[in-house]
N, C-alpha and C positions, 0 to 999 in steps of 0.2 A: 975612941975607935969602936966601931960596931962589929958585932959578931956575925959570922956567916950563918945563913939560914940552912938548916939541915932538913932535907926532905925525906919523909918516910917512903917506904915502898908503895904504899897506897897513893900518896900524893904524886909520886913519879908516874904511876900507872894512869892516874886521872889526866895528867898533863899529856902523856903519850897518846891516850885515847882521843884527846882533842885533835891531835895531829893525824893519827892513823885512821881513826874511824870517822871523825867529823869532817876531815879534809881541810882543816884550818892550816894556814902556813906556819912553819916553825917560827918565823920571825914575829908573827902576830901573837902567837901563844907565848913566846918568850917575853915579849914586851908586856903583855897582860899580866904575866906572873912575876915580872921583875927579875928575870934571870937571863943569862947569856944564852943565845941560841946554840952554842957549842955544847952546853950541858944537855939540852934535849937530844941533840944528835948523838952524844956519847951514851945517854940512857937508851936510845933506840938501838944502837949497836949492841949494847949489853943485853937487851931484851932478846934480840934475834940470835945472838950467840948462845945465850942461856936457854933459849927455847928448844934447841935440839935435845938438850938433856931431859926435858919434860917428856919427850916421846921415846926416850931410851930407857926409861925406868923399867926394870924387870921385876916381876913378882914371881917368886919361885913356885907358888901354887898354880899359876896360870902357865908359866913357861914350860913346866914339865908336861902338862897336858897338851900343850900346843905341839910339842916335839913328837908326841905319839901319833898325831894326826897326819 
């Protein structure tokens, strides 16, 4: 029995870049990487859902100055 391949965050981002930036189809990228297309779709969903948090990070040193303006 073979073990499942675990992808690092960097590997997932490289695969998603092929789809999102280079305009390759999900099915073509999945076939080239040897993974199921649903994995790429799941990773894309996680990226977009988690992306909101990136823009919501608050730094106390900046937030307090912004409130004064």
